[in-house]
VEXKE-833998 format. One record per residue (C-alpha): chain; x, y, z negated; residue in one letter; residue number from 1. Coordinates in steps of 0.2 Angstrom, whole numbers, padded with zeros to 4 digits. Layout:
// residues N
{baza 'A',{X,Y,Z},'A',NUM} ...
***
This chain:
// residues 65
{baza 'A',{0643,0587,-0556},'M',1} {baza 'A',{0645,0570,-0547},'D',2} {baza 'A',{0637,0561,-0561},'K',3} {baza 'A',{0622,0574,-0560},'L',4} {baza 'A',{0620,0571,-0541},'L',5} {baza 'A',{0621,0552,-0544},'Y',6} {baza 'A',{0608,0552,-0558},'T',7} {baza 'A',{0596,0563,-0546},'V',8} {baza 'A',{0599,0552,-0532},'D',9} {baza 'A',{0595,0536,-0542},'K',10} {baza 'A',{0578,0545,-0548},'I',11} {baza 'A',{0574,0549,-0530},'S',12} {baza 'A',{0577,0531,-0524},'T',13} {baza 'A',{0567,0524,-0539},'F',14} {baza 'A',{0552,0536,-0536},'V',15} {baza 'A',{0552,0533,-0518},'G',16} {baza 'A',{0553,0513,-0519},'K',17} {baza 'A',{0538,0515,-0531},'M',18} {baza 'A',{0528,0525,-0519},'F',19} {baza 'A',{0532,0515,-0504},'S',20} {baza 'A',{0522,0502,-0512},'W',21} {baza 'A',{0507,0513,-0508},'L',22} {baza 'A',{0507,0506,-0490},'I',23} {baza 'A',{0501,0489,-0497},'V',24} {baza 'A',{0487,0498,-0506},'A',25} {baza 'A',{0483,0508,-0490},'L',26} {baza 'A',{0483,0492,-0479},'T',27} {baza 'A',{0471,0483,-0491},'F',28} {baza 'A',{0460,0498,-0492},'L',29} {baza 'A',{0459,0501,-0474},'V',30} {baza 'A',{0456,0482,-0471},'T',31} {baza 'A',{0442,0482,-0484},'W',32} {baza 'A',{0433,0497,-0477},'E',33} {baza 'A',{0434,0490,-0459},'V',34} {baza 'A',{0426,0474,-0465},'F',35} {baza 'A',{0413,0482,-0476},'S',36} {baza 'A',{0408,0494,-0462},'R',37} {baza 'A',{0407,0481,-0447},'Y',38} {baza 'A',{0403,0464,-0456},'A',39} {baza 'A',{0393,0469,-0471},'L',40} {baza 'A',{0386,0486,-0463},'N',41} {baza 'A',{0389,0495,-0480},'A',42} {baza 'A',{0402,0509,-0476},'P',43} {baza 'A',{0408,0519,-0492},'H',44} {baza 'A',{0408,0537,-0492},'A',45} {baza 'A',{0424,0539,-0503},'W',46} {baza 'A',{0435,0527,-0493},'S',47} {baza 'A',{0441,0540,-0479},'F',48} {baza 'A',{0445,0553,-0493},'D',49} {baza 'A',{0455,0540,-0503},'A',50} {baza 'A',{0464,0534,-0488},'M',51} {baza 'A',{0469,0552,-0484},'I',52} {baza 'A',{0475,0555,-0501},'M',53} {baza 'A',{0485,0539,-0502},'L',54} {baza 'A',{0494,0543,-0486},'Y',55} {baza 'A',{0498,0560,-0490},'G',56} {baza 'A',{0506,0554,-0507},'A',57} {baza 'A',{0515,0541,-0498},'M',58} {baza 'A',{0521,0553,-0485},'F',59} {baza 'A',{0527,0566,-0498},'M',60} {baza 'A',{0534,0555,-0511},'M',61} {baza 'A',{0542,0541,-0501},'A',62} {baza 'A',{0548,0553,-0488},'G',63} {baza 'A',{0563,0558,-0499},'A',64} {baza 'A',{0568,0540,-0500},'Y',65} 
***
């Protein structure tokens, strides 16, 4: 039983570490959108939805880690 729990814990840690890298993608996406909106005067309609989806995925998947 301990071996099964250890394996599940390793899988959870691996998945959490992989999904925690979404914060880097989210940071770049927010930075690009702010630059695009204010400096280039060209906002994107899809960016807000993408940010919400990335944050939701990061919160749900990296939360277990």
